[in-house]
C-alpha positions in Angstrom: 46.6 -25.9 -11.2 48.0 -27.0 -7.8 50.6 -24.7 -6.4 53.6 -27.1 -7.0 52.6 -27.8 -10.6 52.0 -24.1 -11.3 55.5 -23.4 -9.9 57.2 -26.0 -12.0 55.3 -25.0 -15.2 56.1 -21.3 -14.7 59.8 -21.7 -14.0 60.3 -24.2 -16.8 58.6 -21.8 -19.1 61.3 -19.2 -18.3 64.0 -21.9 -18.7 62.7 -22.8 -22.2 62.7 -19.1 -23.1 66.3 -18.8 -22.1 67.3 -21.9 -24.0 66.4 -20.2 -27.3 67.8 -16.9 -28.4 66.3 -13.4 -28.7 67.3 -9.7 -29.2 66.7 -6.7 -31.3 68.1 -3.4 -32.6 67.4 0.4 -32.3 64.5 2.4 -33.9 65.2 3.8 -37.4 66.4 7.4 -37.2 67.9 7.1 -40.7 67.0 4.8 -43.6 67.4 1.3 -42.4 70.6 -0.3 -43.6 71.1 -4.1 -43.1 74.6 -5.3 -42.7 75.2 -8.9 -43.8 77.6 -11.2 -42.0 80.0 -10.8 -45.0 80.0 -7.0 -44.5 80.5 -7.0 -40.8 84.0 -5.9 -39.7 86.3 -8.6 -38.5 88.0 -8.2 -35.1 91.5 -9.6 -35.2 93.5 -10.1 -32.0 96.6 -12.0 -31.0 94.4 -14.2 -28.7 92.2 -15.6 -31.4 93.7 -19.1 -31.0 92.5 -19.4 -27.3 89.2 -21.3 -27.1 88.0 -19.4 -24.0 88.7 -16.1 -25.9 86.2 -17.2 -28.6 83.6 -17.8 -26.0 84.2 -14.3 -24.6 84.0 -12.8 -28.1 80.8 -14.7 -28.8 79.1 -13.5 -25.6 80.2 -9.9 -26.3 78.7 -10.1 -29.9 75.5 -11.5 -28.5 75.0 -8.8 -25.9 76.3 -5.8 -27.8 75.3 -6.3 -31.5 72.0 -5.7 -33.2 70.8 -8.9 -35.0 67.8 -10.5 -36.6 67.7 -14.2 -37.4 65.6 -17.3 -37.8 66.8 -20.7 -36.5 65.6 -24.2 -35.9 65.5 -25.4 -32.3 65.7 -29.2 -31.8 64.9 -30.6 -28.4 63.0 -33.7 -27.1 62.6 -35.1 -30.6 60.8 -31.9 -31.8 61.9 -29.2 -34.1 60.6 -25.7 -34.0 61.4 -22.6 -36.1 61.9 -19.4 -34.2 62.8 -15.8 -34.9 65.0 -13.7 -32.7 65.5 -9.9 -32.8 68.0 -8.1 -30.5 68.7 -4.4 -30.1 70.9 -2.3 -28.0 70.0 1.3 -27.9 71.2 4.0 -25.5 72.3 1.3 -23.1 68.9 -0.5 -23.1 68.4 -4.0 -24.5 65.3 -5.0 -26.3 64.7 -8.6 -27.2 62.0 -10.6 -29.0 61.8 -14.4 -29.4 58.8 -15.6 -31.5 57.8 -19.1 -32.5 57.1 -19.2 -36.2 55.2 -22.5 -36.0 53.7 -24.7 -33.3 52.7 -22.8 -30.1 53.0 -19.3 -31.5 54.5 -18.2 -28.2 56.5 -14.9 -27.9 58.9 -13.7 -25.3 59.6 -9.9 -25.3 62.1 -8.1 -23.0 62.4 -4.4 -22.6 65.1 -3.6 -20.1 64.3 -5.4 -16.9 60.8 -6.4 -17.9 60.1 -9.8 -19.5 56.7 -10.5 -21.0 55.8 -14.1 -22.1 52.8 -14.4 -24.4 51.3 -18.0 -24.3 48.4 -18.1 -26.8 47.9 -21.8 -26.3 47.2 -21.1 -22.6 45.5 -17.7 -23.3 47.9 -16.3 -20.7 50.5 -13.5 -20.5 53.2 -13.8 -17.8 55.2 -10.8 -16.7 58.2 -10.7 -14.5 61.1 -8.4 -13.6 64.7 -9.5 -14.4 68.0 -7.8 -13.8 68.7 -5.4 -16.7 71.9 -7.2 -17.5 70.3 -10.6 -17.7 69.7 -11.5 -21.3 67.5 -14.2 -22.8 70.6 -15.3 -24.5 72.3 -18.1 -22.5 75.6 -19.3 -23.8 78.7 -20.3 -21.8 80.9 -17.6 -20.4 83.8 -19.2 -18.6 85.3 -17.5 -15.6 87.8 -18.4 -12.9 85.0 -20.2 -10.9 83.8 -22.4 -13.7 87.1 -23.1 -15.6 88.3 -25.9 -13.4 85.0 -27.9 -13.9 85.0 -27.8 -17.7 87.5 -28.8 -20.4 87.5 -26.2 -23.2 89.1 -27.0 -26.5 89.0 -25.9 -30.1 88.3 -28.6 -32.7 89.0 -28.6 -36.5 87.9 -25.3 -38.1 85.1 -25.9 -40.6 82.7 -24.1 -42.9 79.0 -23.7 -42.1 76.6 -21.9 -44.4 79.6 -20.9 -46.5 81.1 -19.2 -43.4 84.5 -20.0 -41.8 83.9 -21.1 -38.2 85.7 -22.0 -35.1 84.3 -25.1 -33.4 84.6 -24.8 -29.6 83.8 -27.7 -27.2 83.0 -27.1 -23.5 83.0 -30.5 -21.8 81.9 -31.1 -18.2 84.4 -33.0 -16.0 81.6 -34.6 -13.9 77.9 -35.6 -14.0 76.5 -32.4 -12.5 76.6 -30.2 -15.6 76.0 -30.2 -19.3 78.5 -29.3 -22.0 78.4 -27.4 -25.3 79.6 -27.5 -28.9 79.6 -24.2 -30.7 80.2 -23.2 -34.3 81.4 -19.5 -34.0 81.6 -17.3 -37.1 85.2 -16.3 -37.8 84.6 -12.6 -38.6 81.5 -11.7 -36.5 81.9 -14.1 -33.5 78.2 -14.9 -33.8 77.2 -18.5 -33.0 75.8 -20.1 -36.2 75.2 -23.5 -34.6 75.1 -24.7 -31.0 74.6 -28.0 -29.3 73.9 -28.7 -25.7 75.5 -32.1 -24.8 75.6 -34.5 -21.8 78.8 -35.7 -20.3 79.1 -38.5 -23.0 78.7 -36.0 -25.8 75.2 -36.9 -26.8 73.2 -34.0 -28.1 70.3 -32.8 -25.9 69.4 -29.6 -27.8 70.5 -28.0 -31.0 70.1 -24.6 -32.5 71.0 -23.9 -36.2 70.6 -20.5 -37.8 68.9 -20.5 -41.2 69.4 -16.8 -41.7 71.1 -14.1 -39.7 71.6 -10.4 -40.4 73.1 -7.5 -38.4 70.8 -4.5 -39.0 72.1 -1.1 -38.2 68.6 0.0 -37.1 65.5 -1.9 -35.9 62.2 0.0 -35.3 60.2 -0.2 -32.1 57.5 -2.0 -34.0 59.7 -5.0 -34.3 59.2 -5.6 -30.6 55.4 -5.6 -30.5 53.7 -9.0 -30.2 51.8 -10.3 -33.1 49.4 -12.3 -31.0 46.1 -10.7 -29.9 45.8 -10.8 -26.1 42.0 -10.1 -26.0 40.5 -12.3 -23.3 44.0 -13.4 -22.0 44.7 -13.7 -18.3 47.6 -11.5 -17.2 49.8 -12.9 -14.4 52.7 -11.1 -12.7 55.7 -12.5 -10.9 56.9 -9.7 -8.7 59.5 -9.2 -6.0 58.0 -9.1 -2.5 59.6 -7.7 0.7 59.5 -10.0 3.7 56.8 -9.4 6.3 58.1 -6.6 8.6 57.1 -8.2 12.0 57.1 -11.9 11.3 59.9 -14.3 12.1 61.6 -15.4 8.9 63.4 -18.5 7.7 66.9 -18.4 6.1 67.2 -21.3 3.7 70.6 -22.6 2.7 72.0 -25.7 1.1 74.0 -27.8 3.6 76.0 -29.4 0.7 76.3 -28.5 -3.0 77.7 -30.2 -6.1 81.4 -29.3 -6.6 81.9 -25.8 -7.8 78.3 -24.5 -7.1 77.6 -21.7 -4.7 74.6 -19.5 -3.8 74.8 -16.1 -5.6 71.3 -14.6 -5.1 68.4 -14.6 -2.6 65.1 -12.8 -2.9 61.4 -13.0 -2.2 58.9 -13.2 -5.0 55.1 -13.3 -5.5 54.4 -15.8 -8.2 51.3 -15.7 -10.5 48.2 -17.0 -8.8 49.7 -17.0 -5.3 49.1 -14.4 -2.6 52.1 -15.3 -0.4 55.7 -14.6 -1.4 58.2 -17.4 -1.9 61.9 -17.5 -1.4 64.0 -17.6 -4.5 67.6 -18.8 -4.3 70.1 -19.0 -7.2 73.0 -21.4 -7.2 75.7 -21.4 -10.0 79.1 -22.8 -10.9 79.8 -19.7 -13.0 78.3 -21.2 -16.1 75.4 -23.5 -15.2 72.7 -22.2 -12.8 69.9 -23.6 -10.7 66.9 -21.6 -9.3 65.3 -22.9 -6.1 61.8 -21.8 -5.0 60.6 -22.3 -1.4 56.9 -21.9 -0.4 54.9 -23.0 2.6 53.1 -26.3 2.0 49.3 -25.8 1.7 47.2 -26.8 4.7 45.1 -29.2 2.7 48.4 -31.1 1.8 50.0 -30.9 5.2 48.9 -34.4 6.3 49.8 -36.0 3.0 53.1 -37.9 2.7 55.8 -36.0 0.8 56.2 -37.5 -2.6 59.2 -36.1 -4.6 58.3 -35.0 -8.1 60.5 -34.7 -11.2 59.8 -33.0 -14.5 61.8 -32.1 -17.7 61.3 -29.7 -20.6 64.1 -30.0 -23.2 67.3 -29.5 -21.4 65.7 -28.1 -18.3 65.2 -30.3 -15.2 63.0 -29.7 -12.2 62.7 -31.5 -8.9 60.2 -30.9 -6.1 60.1 -32.2 -2.5 58.8 -31.2 0.9 61.2 -30.2 3.7 60.1 -29.0 7.2 56.6 -28.2 5.9 57.8 -26.3 2.8 57.6 -27.1 -0.8 61.1 -27.0 -2.4 61.3 -26.8 -6.2 64.7 -26.6 -8.0 64.9 -25.8 -11.7 67.8 -25.5 -14.1 69.4 -26.3 -17.4 71.4 -29.1 -15.7 71.1 -32.9 -15.4 68.3 -34.2 -13.2 70.7 -35.4 -10.5 71.9 -31.8 -10.0 68.5 -30.3 -9.2 67.6 -33.3 -7.0 70.9 -32.9 -5.1 70.5 -29.2 -4.4 66.8 -29.3 -3.5 67.3 -32.2 -1.1 70.1 -30.4 0.7 68.1 -27.3 1.7 67.6 -26.6 5.4 66.1 -23.6 7.2 67.3 -21.5 10.1 64.8 -19.3 11.9 65.8 -15.7 12.2 64.5 -13.4 14.9 61.4 -11.3 14.2 62.2 -7.9 12.7 60.2 -5.0 14.0 59.1 -2.1 11.7 59.2 0.4 14.6 61.8 3.2 14.5 63.9 3.8 17.6 
């Protein structure tokens, strides 16, 4: 697969993994005891009526609870059933997201290590992520993002015989998506979520068919069911810059309102010997990853043709700037990744010597 296509396929694979849910619970030290949603303790506070507070409670539940659930994931006119297991044990998060039909793919995270099993490609992808970065991606509003979204609570309703709060997060411009969330009244777990465009049209939908809160989950729950015999293993690793070579500092000259760069690193992608620059831009809720790699010599004389791709709610855009392939990927509208990728410029930094003085 050509370098640019491989890059788009890889980053979109991670984006799709984050669009679904996944996490697990600790190994059994005592007889396993499952807690149903009805048995889970309610957390009552005086701030319950504030819509943003319900988003905060939901994200706290998703990141601190143990849970095991199956849900339907609708996107792009397709429906897939998946299972998610989430566990927090001794400060370490373990997650597993498995397709119950279709591709049979599995995503398993142990701490900072994320492993993606792709039986249809006979490939396993492995990368390192920040330990606090979960596969669960739901809106967490902060001071940075609040002014670019309208957050409201709709009419309370019942879903799967549960009382829920319906929270809407609507974008105020065309550069980001919005959400509708049905949050369980007593556990703050999301029972149904919709990703929507600015006009309110549903792009993706997740609906839980079953959801339990186990007190204990064994290590065996985080082992892949797919056999990896004969699979190709690829690793996406952080790579330090060359110690004696001049480097380029890539920055966006302009950004969509509210977005700013929050991370910069070098990574070696699967199938590539050279590291690429990885930049992350976010408005505090939506985020876009940008990968910068030198254009291959065999493509240097070819005219730069921008490329676009989409998988579900994730958009990608690739172009060539100053002899480098720029690929932007994110769960945002296509115009957003195009805007950010097209605004990247490089500044050459002086060579760094590895000698000690």
